[in-house]
Backbone as CSV, one residue per row, in Angstrom:
resi,resn,N_x,N_y,N_z,CA_x,CA_y,CA_z,C_x,C_y,C_z
1,UNK,20.545,-14.268,7.425,19.311,-14.597,7.938,18.721,-15.878,6.443
2,UNK,17.764,-16.402,7.114,16.920,-17.425,6.661,16.028,-17.766,5.610
3,UNK,16.113,-17.676,5.094,14.896,-16.825,4.038,14.595,-18.500,3.240
4,UNK,13.024,-18.648,3.258,12.255,-19.987,2.362,11.571,-19.295,1.626
5,UNK,11.303,-19.768,0.420,10.958,-19.734,-0.948,9.579,-19.734,-0.615
6,UNK,8.557,-18.844,-0.669,7.402,-18.553,-0.172,6.543,-20.004,-1.244
7,UNK,5.266,-20.762,-0.686,5.655,-22.211,-1.511,3.951,-22.071,-2.270
8,UNK,4.325,-21.333,-2.917,2.840,-21.116,-3.677,3.225,-21.240,-5.046
9,UNK,2.836,-21.864,-5.866,3.212,-22.606,-7.863,2.927,-21.419,-8.311
10,UNK,1.405,-20.988,-7.990,-0.109,-19.862,-8.665,0.842,-18.707,-8.406
11,UNK,1.761,-18.347,-7.729,2.024,-17.334,-7.277,3.449,-16.914,-7.957
12,UNK,3.751,-17.024,-9.365,5.589,-17.066,-8.944,6.152,-15.710,-8.677
13,UNK,5.216,-14.747,-8.411,6.597,-13.583,-8.032,5.745,-12.764,-6.883
14,UNK,5.640,-14.227,-6.172,5.530,-13.424,-4.750,6.866,-13.550,-3.583
15,UNK,6.736,-12.535,-2.935,8.419,-12.575,-2.255,8.615,-13.998,-2.037
16,UNK,9.807,-13.769,-1.145,9.804,-14.558,-0.040,9.728,-14.777,1.740
17,UNK,9.446,-15.665,2.248,9.444,-15.493,3.809,10.393,-15.658,4.686
18,UNK,10.788,-15.327,5.235,12.018,-15.394,6.226,10.998,-15.810,7.405
19,UNK,11.626,-16.909,7.572,10.954,-17.813,9.026,11.351,-17.096,10.330
20,UNK,12.639,-16.283,10.443,12.348,-16.048,11.578,11.373,-14.481,11.478
21,UNK,11.649,-13.973,10.710,10.134,-12.759,11.218,8.827,-13.762,11.218
22,UNK,8.710,-14.672,10.392,7.476,-14.970,10.932,7.251,-15.333,12.233
23,UNK,8.427,-16.014,12.927,8.501,-16.688,13.701,7.786,-15.127,15.195
24,UNK,8.577,-13.558,14.558,8.656,-12.989,15.487,7.123,-12.244,15.071
25,UNK,6.971,-12.382,14.339,4.535,-12.053,14.184,4.307,-13.115,14.999
26,UNK,4.544,-14.127,14.600,3.421,-15.220,15.833,3.872,-14.917,17.225
27,UNK,4.942,-14.395,17.880,5.050,-14.598,18.540,4.229,-13.211,19.279
28,UNK,4.158,-11.932,18.451,3.771,-10.764,18.942,1.867,-10.854,18.637
29,UNK,1.658,-11.830,17.919,-0.106,-12.572,17.813,0.167,-13.584,19.344
30,UNK,1.180,-13.761,19.831,1.047,-14.307,20.734,0.826,-13.803,21.960
31,UNK,1.015,-11.956,22.194,0.776,-11.166,22.577,-0.458,-10.821,22.954
32,UNK,-1.355,-11.161,22.219,-2.792,-10.545,21.818,-3.058,-11.839,22.682
33,UNK,-3.259,-12.477,22.698,-3.648,-14.168,23.375,-3.377,-13.950,24.998
34,UNK,-1.877,-13.560,25.350,-2.021,-13.250,26.603,-3.200,-12.154,27.087
35,UNK,-3.920,-11.315,26.628,-4.393,-10.367,27.517,-5.930,-11.472,27.517
36,UNK,-6.243,-11.528,29.049,-7.866,-12.196,28.965,-9.143,-11.545,27.923
37,UNK,-9.635,-12.244,26.946,-10.640,-11.575,26.114,-11.714,-10.656,26.876
38,UNK,-12.161,-10.932,28.312,-12.877,-9.950,29.441,-12.094,-9.069,29.990
39,UNK,-10.941,-8.678,29.502,-10.275,-7.778,29.688,-9.699,-6.209,29.046
40,UNK,-10.516,-5.527,29.721,-11.144,-4.839,28.544,-10.310,-3.422,28.654
41,UNK,-9.349,-3.064,30.178,-8.190,-2.943,29.935,-7.446,-2.499,29.096
42,UNK,-7.384,-1.161,28.112,-6.710,-0.564,27.487,-4.813,-0.857,27.938
43,UNK,-4.341,-1.959,26.700,-2.907,-2.271,27.360,-2.029,-1.146,27.123
44,UNK,-2.388,-0.142,26.313,-0.974,1.051,26.274,-0.437,1.696,26.455
45,UNK,0.848,1.335,26.570,1.903,1.762,27.442,2.659,0.613,28.061
46,UNK,2.333,-0.787,27.855,3.062,-1.882,27.978,4.098,-2.360,26.470
47,UNK,4.734,-3.022,26.799,5.689,-3.544,26.136,5.669,-4.783,26.096
48,UNK,5.810,-5.321,24.518,5.971,-6.625,24.600,7.194,-6.860,22.960
49,UNK,7.633,-8.100,23.089,8.955,-8.660,22.436,8.066,-9.682,21.684
50,UNK,9.332,-9.611,20.965,9.033,-10.424,19.271,9.783,-10.848,18.748
51,UNK,10.785,-12.035,18.230,11.459,-12.530,17.581,12.799,-12.783,18.571
52,UNK,13.563,-13.979,18.056,14.580,-15.051,18.895,15.821,-14.638,18.663
53,UNK,16.725,-14.123,19.857,18.215,-13.802,19.528,18.131,-12.506,18.545
54,UNK,18.999,-12.211,17.591,19.459,-11.365,16.811,18.199,-10.249,16.509
55,UNK,16.795,-11.400,16.152,16.120,-10.953,15.455,14.496,-10.129,16.395
56,UNK,15.191,-10.469,17.938,14.424,-9.623,18.846,13.758,-7.889,18.652
57,UNK,12.863,-7.762,18.940,12.386,-6.089,19.438,11.363,-6.343,19.900
58,UNK,11.724,-5.366,20.741,10.711,-4.452,21.766,9.837,-3.586,21.225
59,UNK,8.374,-3.996,20.838,7.033,-3.256,20.658,6.033,-2.711,21.959
60,UNK,6.262,-0.901,21.729,5.434,-0.411,22.698,3.999,-0.568,22.316
61,UNK,3.047,-0.839,22.781,1.624,-0.886,22.910,1.123,0.384,22.739
62,UNK,0.293,0.708,21.736,-0.312,2.443,21.449,-1.439,2.160,21.426
63,UNK,-2.388,0.938,21.129,-3.322,0.729,22.370,-4.251,-1.016,21.848
64,UNK,-5.248,-0.920,22.481,-5.586,-2.169,22.746,-7.182,-2.412,20.935
65,UNK,-7.267,-3.489,20.920,-8.274,-3.640,20.286,-9.186,-4.190,20.366
66,UNK,-10.581,-3.882,20.148,-12.243,-4.796,20.677,-12.738,-5.036,19.824
67,UNK,-13.871,-5.746,19.912,-14.584,-6.354,19.126,-15.381,-7.209,20.083
68,UNK,-17.056,-7.538,19.524,-17.863,-8.149,19.501,-17.579,-9.635,19.431
69,UNK,-17.603,-10.285,20.857,-17.134,-11.569,19.925,-17.939,-12.742,18.983
70,UNK,-17.600,-13.599,18.592,-18.072,-14.313,17.793,-19.122,-15.423,18.107
71,UNK,-20.696,-15.170,17.533,-21.545,-15.960,17.908,-21.842,-17.024,17.506
72,UNK,-21.444,-18.217,18.107,-22.152,-19.485,17.301,-23.969,-20.061,17.826
73,UNK,-24.202,-21.068,17.459,-25.578,-21.607,17.358,-25.229,-22.178,18.865
74,UNK,-24.176,-22.675,19.610,-23.848,-23.293,20.432,-24.540,-22.530,21.510
75,UNK,-23.464,-20.785,21.517,-23.956,-19.913,22.479,-23.938,-18.509,21.443
76,UNK,-24.758,-18.746,21.261,-25.415,-16.988,20.341,-25.464,-15.752,21.606
77,UNK,-25.763,-15.627,22.483,-25.826,-15.067,23.278,-24.032,-14.169,23.599
78,UNK,-23.338,-14.857,23.460,-21.708,-14.163,23.369,-21.260,-13.093,22.386
79,UNK,-22.074,-13.225,21.248,-21.652,-12.306,19.875,-22.377,-10.828,20.560
80,UNK,-22.751,-10.790,21.780,-23.529,-9.355,22.646,-22.086,-9.135,23.464
81,UNK,-21.192,-10.013,23.325,-20.146,-9.120,24.851,-19.109,-8.677,23.596
82,UNK,-18.089,-7.888,24.292,-17.528,-6.831,23.776,-15.846,-7.778,24.600
83,UNK,-14.763,-8.212,23.894,-13.552,-8.669,23.969,-12.656,-8.478,23.651
84,UNK,-11.647,-7.848,24.375,-10.136,-7.709,23.860,-9.519,-8.847,22.552
85,UNK,-9.285,-8.003,21.667,-9.017,-9.095,20.185,-7.987,-8.991,19.787
86,UNK,-6.949,-7.804,19.983,-5.811,-7.631,19.240,-4.978,-5.944,20.192
87,UNK,-3.972,-5.720,19.379,-3.221,-4.821,20.090,-2.492,-4.443,18.969
88,UNK,-2.460,-2.838,18.793,-1.490,-2.344,18.237,-0.143,-1.803,18.395
89,UNK,0.856,-1.945,18.016,2.376,-2.460,18.297,2.961,-1.359,17.275
90,UNK,4.236,-0.351,17.782,5.307,-0.207,17.339,6.329,0.194,17.569
91,UNK,7.213,-0.134,16.990,8.757,-0.146,17.058,9.117,1.297,17.781
92,UNK,9.589,1.498,19.112,10.203,3.077,19.198,11.302,3.105,18.714
93,UNK,12.292,2.507,17.963,13.496,2.705,17.436,12.951,3.259,16.248
94,UNK,12.501,1.920,15.405,12.187,2.487,13.903,10.941,3.565,13.405
95,UNK,9.796,2.969,14.220,7.915,3.661,13.637,8.079,2.569,12.936
96,UNK,7.947,1.426,12.645,7.612,0.472,12.444,5.944,-0.841,13.558
97,UNK,5.202,-0.420,12.494,3.812,-0.258,13.295,3.432,-1.907,12.493
98,UNK,2.841,-2.346,14.254,2.034,-4.277,13.561,0.950,-4.088,14.325
99,UNK,0.004,-5.074,13.608,-1.508,-5.165,14.450,-1.470,-6.157,14.458
100,UNK,-1.719,-6.528,15.390,-2.045,-8.171,15.785,-3.445,-8.416,16.489
101,UNK,-3.558,-10.178,16.267,-5.024,-9.879,16.322,-5.232,-11.446,16.466
102,UNK,-6.107,-11.702,18.053,-5.881,-13.303,18.176,-7.024,-14.056,17.791
103,UNK,-6.983,-15.103,17.796,-8.599,-15.724,17.637,-9.525,-16.192,18.438
104,UNK,-10.585,-16.684,18.626,-11.441,-16.791,18.910,-11.051,-18.011,20.475
105,UNK,-11.892,-17.672,22.076,-11.708,-19.198,22.063,-12.663,-20.030,22.099
106,UNK,-13.711,-19.890,20.733,-14.958,-20.592,20.715,-14.668,-21.232,19.371
107,UNK,-13.730,-21.309,18.746,-13.103,-22.125,17.272,-13.779,-23.224,17.335
108,UNK,-13.639,-23.845,18.437,-14.369,-25.439,18.415,-15.737,-25.347,17.976
109,UNK,-16.321,-24.574,18.634,-17.893,-24.412,17.949,-18.224,-23.810,17.209
110,UNK,-17.295,-22.882,16.622,-17.357,-22.821,15.379,-17.044,-23.555,14.394
111,UNK,-16.354,-24.311,14.132,-16.216,-25.583,13.269,-16.982,-26.309,13.312
112,UNK,-18.170,-26.926,14.488,-19.053,-27.169,14.529,-20.400,-26.791,13.890
113,UNK,-20.660,-25.710,14.175,-21.696,-25.439,13.816,-21.928,-23.901,12.781
114,UNK,-20.755,-23.524,12.716,-21.393,-22.295,11.970,-21.772,-22.629,10.535
115,UNK,-22.664,-21.943,9.778,-23.461,-22.043,8.432,-22.215,-21.222,7.230
116,UNK,-21.290,-20.896,7.531,-20.734,-19.589,6.328,-21.619,-19.052,6.068
117,UNK,-22.360,-18.191,6.037,-23.087,-17.563,4.156,-22.603,-16.746,4.297
118,UNK,-22.786,-16.142,3.255,-21.423,-15.076,2.753,-22.642,-13.973,2.143
119,UNK,-21.859,-12.850,2.953,-22.627,-11.219,2.927,-21.876,-10.516,1.815
120,UNK,-21.992,-9.496,1.481,-21.104,-8.515,0.479,-20.602,-7.759,1.328
121,UNK,-19.179,-7.931,0.817,-17.908,-7.203,1.718,-17.901,-5.956,1.884
122,UNK,-18.160,-4.939,3.032,-18.697,-3.928,3.785,-18.144,-2.732,3.225
123,UNK,-16.574,-2.964,3.082,-16.017,-1.572,2.581,-15.235,-1.391,1.519
124,UNK,-15.385,-2.318,0.286,-14.830,-2.253,-0.827,-15.726,-2.812,-1.947
125,UNK,-16.557,-1.938,-2.766,-17.168,-2.411,-3.746,-17.135,-2.499,-4.938
126,UNK,-17.185,-3.826,-5.017,-16.296,-5.017,-6.282,-15.938,-5.841,-5.550
127,UNK,-15.866,-6.558,-4.465,-15.029,-6.985,-3.493,-15.687,-8.366,-3.333
128,UNK,-16.683,-8.667,-3.954,-17.154,-9.914,-3.962,-17.982,-10.040,-2.696
129,UNK,-18.051,-11.331,-2.179,-18.697,-11.954,-0.075,-17.706,-12.232,0.254
130,UNK,-17.411,-11.920,1.541,-16.863,-12.849,2.971,-18.065,-13.267,3.625
131,UNK,-17.240,-14.105,4.324,-18.229,-14.776,5.518,-18.797,-14.316,6.649
132,UNK,-20.348,-14.317,7.048,-20.819,-13.509,7.571,-20.174,-13.416,9.060
133,UNK,-20.160,-14.522,9.829,-19.550,-14.762,11.487,-18.151,-13.675,11.573
134,UNK,-17.406,-13.360,10.381,-16.117,-12.955,10.351,-16.176,-11.493,9.762
135,UNK,-17.319,-11.330,8.938,-17.689,-9.720,8.657,-17.960,-9.054,9.849
136,UNK,-19.304,-9.734,10.278,-20.133,-9.093,11.403,-18.848,-8.841,12.867
137,UNK,-18.117,-9.531,12.927,-17.191,-9.200,13.821,-16.326,-8.164,13.621
138,UNK,-15.549,-8.324,12.039,-14.758,-7.054,11.722,-15.719,-5.780,11.970
139,UNK,-16.396,-5.733,11.457,-17.687,-4.708,11.531,-17.976,-4.030,12.777
140,UNK,-17.280,-4.978,13.926,-17.176,-4.823,15.478,-16.098,-3.995,15.590
141,UNK,-15.045,-4.435,15.022,-13.540,-4.194,15.473,-13.280,-2.199,15.990
142,UNK,-12.854,-2.541,17.036,-12.675,-0.706,17.182,-11.491,-0.457,17.938
143,UNK,-10.940,0.553,18.093,-9.528,0.932,19.605,-10.135,1.388,20.842
144,UNK,-12.014,1.041,21.111,-12.384,1.557,22.044,-12.943,-0.093,22.899
145,UNK,-13.237,-0.141,23.859,-13.738,-1.171,24.120,-15.219,-1.030,23.949
146,UNK,-16.297,0.241,23.864,-18.068,0.523,24.111,-17.934,0.032,22.655
147,UNK,-18.766,-0.101,21.979,-19.454,-0.568,20.733,-19.968,0.663,20.217
148,UNK,-19.460,0.981,18.887,-19.182,2.366,17.854,-17.991,3.545,18.058
149,UNK,-16.900,2.621,18.861,-15.870,3.708,18.916,-15.023,3.725,17.329
150,UNK,-14.146,4.276,17.468,-13.469,4.310,16.018,-12.945,3.158,15.712
151,UNK,-13.029,2.701,14.373,-12.972,1.828,13.849,-11.155,1.766,13.637
152,UNK,-10.584,0.215,13.602,-9.271,0.769,13.548,-8.575,0.855,11.627
153,UNK,-9.519,0.857,11.149,-9.150,1.582,9.722,-8.685,3.024,9.741
154,UNK,-10.360,3.381,10.544,-10.062,5.610,10.722,-9.023,5.860,11.829
155,UNK,-8.659,4.834,12.554,-7.841,5.359,14.088,-6.575,5.229,13.381
156,UNK,-6.042,4.515,12.673,-4.843,4.525,12.166,-4.566,5.745,11.646
157,UNK,-5.573,6.167,10.981,-4.874,7.288,9.630,-5.790,8.516,10.617
158,UNK,-6.164,8.398,11.780,-6.618,10.049,12.224,-5.504,10.712,12.924
159,UNK,-5.719,11.803,13.008,-4.348,12.653,12.966,-3.995,13.224,14.651
160,UNK,-5.368,12.547,15.835,-5.160,11.932,16.879,-4.878,11.008,17.333
161,UNK,-4.594,9.762,16.539,-3.992,8.894,16.511,-2.431,8.775,17.402
162,UNK,-2.373,8.187,18.383,-0.852,8.649,19.511,0.259,7.473,18.839
163,UNK,0.081,7.506,17.304,1.934,7.163,17.303,2.851,7.700,17.836
164,UNK,4.140,6.932,18.274,4.966,7.633,18.737,5.915,8.305,17.899
165,UNK,6.230,7.401,16.467,7.050,7.937,15.065,5.987,7.793,13.802
166,UNK,6.317,8.974,12.940,5.789,8.743,11.824,6.040,6.937,11.692
167,UNK,4.761,6.209,10.705,5.339,5.078,10.510,6.097,5.112,9.638
168,UNK,6.744,3.821,9.406,7.803,3.822,8.374,7.223,2.220,7.869
169,UNK,6.311,1.796,8.325,5.782,0.102,7.549,4.473,-0.326,8.484
170,UNK,4.093,-1.003,7.831,2.824,-1.269,8.527,2.495,-2.730,8.433
171,UNK,2.831,-3.853,9.497,2.304,-5.369,9.085,0.871,-5.543,9.948
172,UNK,0.257,-6.601,9.470,-0.756,-7.203,9.606,-1.018,-8.454,10.060
173,UNK,-1.095,-8.863,11.342,-0.760,-10.235,11.707,-2.274,-11.155,12.159
174,UNK,-2.443,-12.361,12.378,-3.806,-12.496,13.048,-3.198,-14.499,12.898
175,UNK,-3.969,-14.876,13.639,-4.156,-16.410,13.995,-5.520,-17.299,14.366
176,UNK,-5.730,-17.961,13.690,-6.939,-18.409,13.242,-8.302,-17.644,12.924
177,UNK,-8.984,-17.499,13.419,-10.402,-16.450,13.350,-9.443,-14.859,12.896
178,UNK,-8.459,-14.858,14.209,-7.959,-13.584,13.824,-6.689,-13.233,12.499
179,UNK,-6.927,-14.264,11.780,-6.429,-14.310,10.453,-7.391,-14.104,9.719
180,UNK,-8.816,-14.137,9.590,-9.352,-13.951,8.864,-9.940,-12.645,8.941
181,UNK,-9.895,-12.080,10.431,-9.984,-10.596,10.643,-8.392,-9.824,10.011
182,UNK,-7.563,-10.616,10.010,-6.615,-9.796,10.162,-6.580,-9.673,8.251
183,UNK,-7.029,-10.606,7.332,-7.466,-10.446,5.954,-7.943,-9.245,5.680
184,UNK,-9.197,-9.042,6.152,-10.769,-8.291,5.966,-10.004,-6.900,5.797
185,UNK,-9.555,-6.866,7.602,-8.403,-5.521,7.507,-6.951,-4.891,6.766
186,UNK,-6.744,-6.213,6.214,-5.532,-5.679,4.612,-5.897,-5.185,3.938
187,UNK,-7.302,-5.974,3.690,-7.776,-5.182,2.499,-8.547,-3.967,2.587
188,UNK,-9.157,-3.115,3.482,-9.708,-2.530,3.907,-8.843,-1.381,3.677
189,UNK,-7.662,-1.921,5.012,-6.425,-0.391,5.031,-5.586,0.091,3.700
190,UNK,-5.514,-1.326,2.786,-4.711,-0.829,1.455,-5.548,-0.163,0.602
191,UNK,-7.206,-0.280,0.710,-7.739,0.349,-0.652,-8.359,1.351,0.454
192,UNK,-8.562,1.232,1.265,-9.394,2.811,1.916,-8.682,4.101,2.466
193,UNK,-6.842,3.474,3.174,-6.051,4.377,3.673,-4.840,5.019,2.970
194,UNK,-4.057,5.270,3.672,-2.805,6.087,2.892,-1.519,5.001,3.133
195,UNK,-2.238,3.797,4.208,-1.024,2.918,4.043,-1.295,1.592,2.828
196,UNK,-1.279,1.917,1.771,-1.505,1.164,0.593,-0.674,0.015,0.325
197,UNK,0.503,-0.425,0.955,0.921,-1.268,1.209,1.643,-2.314,2.057
198,UNK,0.373,-2.762,2.792,0.336,-2.978,4.173,0.953,-4.918,4.011
199,UNK,2.222,-5.498,4.465,2.408,-6.530,4.598,1.892,-7.631,5.815
200,UNK,0.947,-8.532,5.675,0.623,-9.340,6.065,0.459,-10.994,6.643
201,UNK,0.743,-11.437,7.708,1.025,-12.791,8.017,-0.063,-13.023,9.225
202,UNK,-0.529,-14.588,8.038,-1.550,-15.243,8.773,-1.100,-16.672,9.212
203,UNK,-1.501,-16.754,10.342,-1.279,-18.341,10.663,-2.888,-19.255,11.130
204,UNK,-2.795,-20.358,10.573,-4.212,-21.093,10.883,-4.914,-20.025,10.276
205,UNK,-5.336,-19.369,9.475,-6.644,-18.928,8.633,-7.217,-19.668,8.078
206,UNK,-8.846,-19.282,8.258,-9.950,-20.103,7.426,-9.800,-19.129,6.062
207,UNK,-10.323,-19.776,5.228,-10.726,-19.220,4.129,-11.657,-17.491,4.406
208,UNK,-11.975,-16.506,3.574,-12.400,-15.194,4.382,-13.569,-14.782,3.193
209,UNK,-12.954,-15.035,2.368,-14.144,-14.484,1.311,-14.589,-15.675,-0.098
210,UNK,-15.392,-15.209,-0.840,-15.245,-15.998,-2.292,-14.584,-15.519,-3.168
211,UNK,-14.322,-15.980,-4.374,-13.394,-16.184,-5.551,-12.894,-14.503,-5.600
212,UNK,-14.716,-13.978,-5.937,-14.043,-12.296,-6.426,-13.561,-11.737,-5.264
213,UNK,-13.980,-12.057,-4.046,-12.255,-11.452,-3.167,-11.503,-11.633,-2.761
214,UNK,-11.438,-12.940,-3.125,-9.460,-13.617,-3.100,-8.974,-12.701,-4.088
215,UNK,-9.849,-12.160,-5.589,-8.714,-12.076,-6.743,-8.714,-10.549,-6.259
216,UNK,-9.562,-10.059,-5.749,-9.553,-8.241,-5.407,-8.436,-8.448,-4.188
217,UNK,-8.548,-8.773,-3.738,-7.430,-8.446,-2.092,-6.184,-9.597,-2.510
218,UNK,-5.658,-10.503,-3.376,-4.411,-10.709,-4.606,-3.844,-9.371,-4.996
219,UNK,-4.993,-8.838,-5.949,-4.149,-7.678,-6.360,-3.730,-6.544,-5.662
220,UNK,-4.281,-5.887,-4.388,-4.631,-4.820,-3.535,-3.283,-5.604,-2.653
221,UNK,-2.982,-6.753,-2.514,-2.640,-6.722,-0.935,-1.771,-7.879,-1.607
222,UNK,-0.290,-8.090,-2.545,0.247,-9.021,-2.479,1.137,-9.573,-1.899
223,UNK,1.833,-8.390,-0.973,2.505,-8.937,0.396,1.905,-9.660,1.839
224,UNK,1.229,-11.226,0.982,1.457,-11.734,1.780,1.325,-12.840,2.077
225,UNK,1.733,-13.470,3.976,2.158,-14.556,4.009,0.960,-15.571,4.930
226,UNK,0.743,-16.513,4.317,-0.278,-17.614,4.583,0.133,-18.713,4.971
227,UNK,0.404,-18.921,6.424,0.672,-20.289,6.966,0.311,-21.047,7.490
228,UNK,-0.013,-22.398,6.936,-0.932,-23.015,7.376,-0.277,-24.845,7.269
229,UNK,-0.807,-25.116,8.824,-0.580,-26.341,9.192,-0.842,-27.547,7.778
230,UNK,-0.895,-28.114,7.287,-1.687,-29.102,6.746,-2.365,-30.066,7.019
231,UNK,-2.274,-30.713,8.691,-3.556,-31.421,8.924,-4.068,-30.820,9.948
232,UNK,-3.899,-29.275,9.697,-4.872,-28.492,11.084,-6.320,-28.369,9.687
233,UNK,-7.364,-28.491,10.494,-8.428,-28.273,10.254,-8.910,-26.978,9.830
234,UNK,-8.651,-26.149,10.262,-8.831,-24.734,10.497,-9.097,-24.214,9.143
235,UNK,-7.472,-24.446,8.289,-7.632,-23.126,6.910,-8.294,-24.042,5.764
236,UNK,-8.785,-25.259,6.438,-9.498,-26.105,5.449,-11.062,-25.704,4.753
237,UNK,-11.656,-24.612,6.146,-13.144,-24.169,5.912,-12.709,-22.503,5.878
238,UNK,-14.082,-22.095,5.497,-15.000,-22.929,4.596,-14.506,-23.126,3.287
239,UNK,-15.746,-24.197,2.609,-15.282,-25.436,2.027,-15.678,-24.587,0.573
240,UNK,-14.473,-24.678,-0.641,-14.643,-24.319,-1.948,-15.785,-24.925,-2.325
241,UNK,-16.661,-24.339,-3.281,-15.975,-23.158,-4.376,-16.798,-21.701,-4.021
242,UNK,-18.059,-21.905,-2.603,-17.900,-21.040,-2.237,-17.038,-19.857,-1.739
243,UNK,-15.710,-20.555,-1.434,-15.036,-19.493,-0.886,-13.119,-20.244,-1.304
244,UNK,-12.338,-19.228,-1.554,-11.269,-19.639,-1.451,-10.261,-18.814,-0.777
245,UNK,-8.997,-19.471,-1.046,-8.013,-18.509,-0.067,-7.539,-17.932,-0.953
246,UNK,-6.686,-17.048,0.112,-5.932,-15.620,-0.877,-4.548,-16.294,-0.912
247,UNK,-3.645,-16.109,-1.847,-2.720,-16.403,-2.113,-1.821,-16.091,-1.281
248,UNK,-0.449,-16.758,-1.110,0.579,-16.235,0.040,0.814,-17.957,0.982
249,UNK,0.685,-19.407,0.388,0.886,-20.205,1.390,1.792,-20.605,1.568
250,UNK,2.269,-21.038,2.730,3.616,-21.574,3.182,3.121,-22.814,4.051
251,UNK,3.154,-23.787,3.460,2.815,-24.807,3.961,4.061,-25.557,4.865
252,UNK,2.636,-25.930,6.070,3.903,-26.266,7.499,3.218,-28.028,7.199
253,UNK,4.487,-28.836,7.378,3.647,-29.915,7.938,4.438,-30.621,8.846
254,UNK,2.798,-31.000,10.465,3.917,-32.013,11.503,4.383,-33.093,10.935
255,UNK,4.650,-33.833,10.516,4.691,-35.069,10.120,5.920,-35.057,9.834
256,UNK,7.142,-36.014,9.965,8.560,-36.200,9.615,8.751,-37.731,9.125
257,UNK,8.405,-37.727,7.673,8.559,-38.915,7.001,9.496,-39.938,7.569
258,UNK,9.252,-41.379,7.414,10.086,-42.132,7.848,9.830,-43.831,8.393
259,UNK,10.219,-44.409,8.600,10.274,-45.586,9.434,10.094,-45.388,10.848
260,UNK,9.515,-45.677,11.398,8.200,-45.397,11.166,7.827,-43.781,11.514
261,UNK,6.505,-43.760,10.327,6.196,-41.836,10.653,6.189,-41.305,11.726
262,UNK,6.819,-39.789,11.935,6.916,-39.011,13.073,5.931,-38.209,13.264
263,UNK,5.379,-38.273,14.401,4.019,-36.874,14.211,4.921,-35.579,15.038
264,UNK,5.396,-35.017,14.638,6.208,-33.517,15.609,5.070,-32.688,16.409
265,UNK,3.514,-32.868,16.265,2.955,-32.539,17.247,1.534,-33.517,16.961
266,UNK,1.191,-33.515,18.358,-0.039,-34.304,18.284,-1.131,-34.803,17.364
267,UNK,-1.558,-35.532,16.733,-2.509,-35.059,15.218,-3.800,-35.077,16.247
268,UNK,-4.120,-33.837,16.878,-5.305,-33.830,17.529,-5.762,-32.632,17.019
269,UNK,-6.894,-32.153,16.955,-7.102,-30.540,16.846,-6.763,-29.978,17.366
270,UNK,-7.111,-29.456,18.581,-6.891,-28.327,19.347,-4.878,-28.023,19.513
271,UNK,-3.997,-29.097,19.581,-2.543,-29.540,19.236,-2.588,-28.888,17.864
272,UNK,-3.366,-29.838,16.806,-2.759,-29.029,15.074,-2.966,-27.716,14.839
273,UNK,-3.957,-26.765,15.864,-4.089,-25.789,15.147,-3.837,-24.328,16.523
274,UNK,-3.707,-24.913,17.498,-3.061,-23.251,18.443,-1.679,-23.085,18.094
275,UNK,-1.342,-21.640,18.449,-0.079,-20.984,17.249,0.547,-21.365,18.419
276,UNK,1.332,-22.292,19.443,2.252,-22.056,20.226,2.765,-23.778,19.607
277,UNK,1.793,-24.286,18.547,2.430,-25.136,17.825,2.894,-25.065,16.455
278,UNK,2.256,-24.169,15.477,2.548,-23.404,14.347,3.895,-23.062,15.070
279,UNK,4.260,-21.885,15.757,5.912,-21.569,16.300,6.827,-22.938,16.470
280,UNK,6.546,-23.642,17.461,7.426,-25.280,17.045,7.667,-25.114,15.842
281,UNK,7.123,-25.751,14.991,7.076,-26.120,13.539,7.955,-25.000,12.675
282,UNK,7.661,-23.610,12.648,8.326,-22.949,12.398,9.890,-22.945,12.660
283,UNK,10.027,-22.732,14.188,11.376,-22.666,14.909,12.204,-23.969,14.128
284,UNK,11.313,-25.217,14.277,11.958,-26.212,13.802,13.018,-26.104,12.653
285,UNK,12.033,-25.370,11.249,12.526,-24.727,10.079,13.563,-24.387,10.417
286,UNK,13.552,-23.187,11.460,14.613,-21.960,11.275,15.903,-22.371,11.914
287,UNK,15.482,-23.784,12.910,17.190,-24.514,12.450,18.050,-23.484,14.012
288,UNK,17.119,-22.392,14.622,17.810,-21.980,15.926,17.557,-22.405,16.951
289,UNK,17.243,-21.582,17.971,16.226,-22.140,19.511,14.761,-22.823,18.822
290,UNK,14.759,-24.119,19.445,13.095,-24.387,19.219,12.172,-24.178,20.269
291,UNK,11.142,-23.732,19.902,10.013,-23.316,20.797,9.759,-24.201,21.218
292,UNK,9.032,-24.567,22.188,8.141,-25.906,22.818,6.952,-25.861,22.306
293,UNK,6.060,-27.188,22.278,4.787,-26.956,22.224,4.414,-27.125,23.838
294,UNK,3.164,-27.283,23.496,2.069,-26.759,24.716,2.178,-28.438,25.376
295,UNK,2.286,-28.366,26.603,1.783,-29.354,27.746,0.862,-30.329,26.910
296,UNK,1.001,-31.614,26.594,-0.077,-32.434,26.101,0.044,-32.444,24.506
297,UNK,0.613,-31.929,24.127,0.842,-31.740,22.355,2.138,-32.450,21.759
């Protein structure tokens, strides 16, 4: 088992990150990307794979997750559209549950025109402020395609929720905007449900809230692994001091130092940000099967 220490000198008590496990959960997030945003068909009953070689696990889809899309100044009407944003999965052999949340197709628009206004955290008193666009999208997340359906937090603790087995563990994962949504969901779940100790893996997540939110999150959700490509612009937004990152940083470098310097990923915003590039860099570190980059990256 390949284990790499979590690279966070300010969090010396944090756990270590298993690269192969990080790859598995990133591949499960990719399964959410495989569903078109406008495909509101519930994917329940399908199966998805995550993990390479001995780490491969087959998960059943318990339900899809939906939300209102992210509105931007360039495309404000999109915020009224319901989209498929994620999946709730369960391993049929163990009962391990995984919630995966993808990013939005409008991330480049978000980078260009988001105002990053702060609003009170909607689900936990004393948790400070969170970014308004992320919060609005989080508030719209549900297990039904129709606005106003049962929220994810309420659904997973509902006696009628169709878990196949008792849940033995809960992991929450997301990429890009989905990383911010996963961060909000993890704190909500840990503070307001019986799932008190979720594990969290985010990839390319932007900052989600202010210092008070981060302090609360770090206390309540310590088992967090926040994977960030150091040349990816999205994890650098929104800017401090109004916003801050939660702990758990695992720093990925897309550059191999030498003469000449070698870029492992094409140094362009989309290539540095997409999940397949993160998977490629993680697989290079893991030392087994090398996962390919997207064509052009």
